[in-house]
C-alpha positions in Angstrom: 11.3 15.4 9.5 11.9 12.8 6.8 11.2 15.0 3.9 13.9 17.3 5.0 16.6 14.7 5.5 16.1 13.4 2.2 16.4 16.6 0.5 19.7 17.7 2.4 21.0 14.2 0.4 20.2 15.1 -2.8 20.9 17.9 -5.9 18.5 19.2 -7.5 19.8 19.2 -11.2 17.8 20.5 -13.7 14.4 22.7 -13.8 11.5 21.3 -15.9 11.1 24.4 -18.1 14.6 23.7 -19.3 14.6 19.8 -19.9 11.3 19.6 -21.8 9.6 23.3 -22.4 6.4 23.2 -24.1 5.4 19.5 -23.2 6.1 17.9 -26.5 8.0 14.5 -26.0 10.9 14.2 -28.3 10.7 11.9 -31.5 13.2 9.8 -33.6 16.7 8.6 -33.0 18.8 11.0 -34.8 20.2 12.3 -31.7 20.9 8.9 -29.7 23.5 8.1 -27.9 25.3 4.3 -28.2 28.4 2.8 -26.6 29.7 -0.1 -28.5 26.9 -1.1 -29.9 24.6 -0.7 -27.4 21.3 2.2 -27.7 22.1 4.0 -23.9 19.0 4.8 -21.8 18.0 6.3 -18.7 15.2 7.0 -16.3 14.2 7.3 -13.1 12.3 5.8 -9.8 9.9 8.5 -8.7 8.8 8.5 -5.3 7.8 9.8 -2.5 7.3 9.0 1.7 3.6 7.9 2.5 3.6 10.4 5.2 6.4 12.6 7.4 7.5 10.7 10.4 8.6 12.1 13.4 11.0 9.5 13.7 14.3 9.1 11.1 13.7 5.5 11.2 12.8 4.8 7.5 12.0 1.7 6.0 10.3 -0.1 3.0 6.7 0.5 3.8 7.3 4.1 4.1 8.0 4.9 0.4 5.9 4.7 -2.5 7.1 4.9 -6.3 5.0 5.7 -9.6 5.1 3.3 -12.5 3.9 3.9 -15.5 2.4 1.2 -18.0 4.0 -0.1 -21.2 2.9 2.0 -24.2 2.0 -1.3 -25.9 -0.2 -2.0 -22.4 1.8 -4.8 -21.1 3.0 -4.7 -17.9 4.4 -1.9 -15.7 7.6 -0.1 -15.5 9.3 2.9 -14.7 10.0 6.0 -16.9 12.9 5.8 -19.3 14.4 6.7 -22.9 17.0 7.2 -24.9 19.6 9.4 -23.8 20.5 11.8 -27.0 23.6 13.7 -27.7 22.7 17.5 -27.0 21.9 16.4 -23.1 23.4 15.6 -19.8 22.2 12.1 -18.4 20.4 13.7 -15.4 18.9 16.2 -18.0 17.5 13.3 -19.9 16.3 10.9 -16.9 14.2 14.3 -15.8 12.9 14.5 -19.2 12.0 11.0 -19.8 10.3 11.1 -16.2 8.0 14.2 -17.5 7.0 12.6 -20.9 6.2 9.4 -19.7 4.7 9.8 -16.0 4.1 13.8 -15.7 6.1 14.2 -12.8 9.0 16.4 -11.6 11.0 16.8 -8.5 14.6 16.7 -7.5 16.7 14.0 -9.5 19.8 12.4 -6.8 23.5 12.6 -8.5 24.4 8.9 -7.7 23.5 6.8 -10.0 21.5 3.6 -9.0 23.3 1.3 -11.3 24.2 0.8 -14.8 22.8 -2.5 -16.7 23.4 -4.0 -19.7 20.0 -6.1 -21.3 18.7 -7.1 -24.7 15.0 -6.4 -25.9 13.3 -9.4 -27.0 11.1 -7.6 -29.3 13.3 -5.3 -30.8 16.6 -7.7 -30.7 18.5 -4.9 -29.6 21.3 -4.4 -27.0 21.0 -1.4 -24.3 23.2 -0.3 -21.7 20.7 1.8 -19.2 21.2 3.9 -16.2 18.2 4.4 -13.6 18.2 7.7 -11.0 16.0 8.1 -7.6 13.9 11.2 -8.3 11.8 12.5 -4.7 8.7 13.6 -6.7 7.6 17.2 -6.1 4.9 18.2 -8.2 2.4 15.4 -10.3 1.1 17.0 -13.6 -2.4 16.9 -14.7 -1.5 17.1 -18.3 1.9 15.3 -19.8 3.0 15.0 -23.2 2.4 10.8 -23.1 -1.0 11.0 -20.3 -3.1 9.6 -23.5 -0.6 6.3 -24.4 0.5 5.4 -20.6 -1.2 5.1 -17.1 0.8 6.2 -14.1 -0.1 4.2 -10.7 1.3 5.3 -7.4 1.9 1.8 -5.0 3.8 0.2 -2.4 7.5 -1.2 -3.2 6.4 -4.7 -2.9 3.4 -4.1 -5.0 5.8 -2.8 -7.9 8.8 -5.8 -7.6 5.6 -8.0 -8.3 4.0 -5.6 -11.6 7.4 -4.6 -13.1 7.8 -6.4 -16.2 11.9 -6.0 -16.2 13.9 -7.4 -13.8 17.1 -4.6 -14.1 14.4 -2.0 -12.7 13.7 -4.4 -10.1 16.8 -4.4 -9.4 17.4 -1.0 -9.5 14.4 -0.4 -7.1 16.4 -2.5 -4.3 19.4 -0.6 -4.6 17.0 2.3 -4.0 15.3 0.9 -1.3 18.6 0.0 0.3 19.9 3.5 -0.1 16.9 5.1 1.4 16.9 3.4 4.6 20.4 3.3 5.1 20.6 6.5 5.0 18.0 6.8 7.6 19.1 4.0 9.3 22.7 4.9 9.5 22.3 8.7 10.2 24.1 9.4 7.1 23.8 13.1 6.2 26.0 13.4 3.9 25.6 15.5 0.8 25.9 13.5 -2.9 28.0 16.6 -4.2 27.4 18.7 -6.7 26.7 17.6 -10.1 28.2 18.2 -13.8 25.2 19.0 -16.2 27.1 17.8 -18.9 
């Protein structure tokens, strides 16, 4: 079964209870990480399989990804936010995904990549990291429910609506990783993750 194979190649890092606790978004930037003047942000591409197939062959059409609205209401993106000094990179990725998108699941240990970009709105340099997150639970209530909408869509639709080039690149890497793992019969484990 597809879901079973996918779970064999990824490792659960943290539980939602350890990350968010009482489901309140973190605010402020006093704990924010910076490297070489760039604010470090981290996030996830939440994904799920449309249906369980008998075949192990996975293609882009078998996947759905969850996008969220920008707080300012202009465009769609994947959940991401500041990586703070009191949490691991994986904890930050899961926390941001719960806060902004209201989903939990299994965060893959291996990054999709690292990107350097500049915010046009804030004239700030950023260093962004993205992880895949295989969604296991969609919450009815989440911290940013009143300021963000969320929508499941196909990979092709997400490419069209996602407002950031680097997130589109992360999406392409996710699709390539998931389809190549299945097509080439890779079932090797990603390994254990350090939470520091």
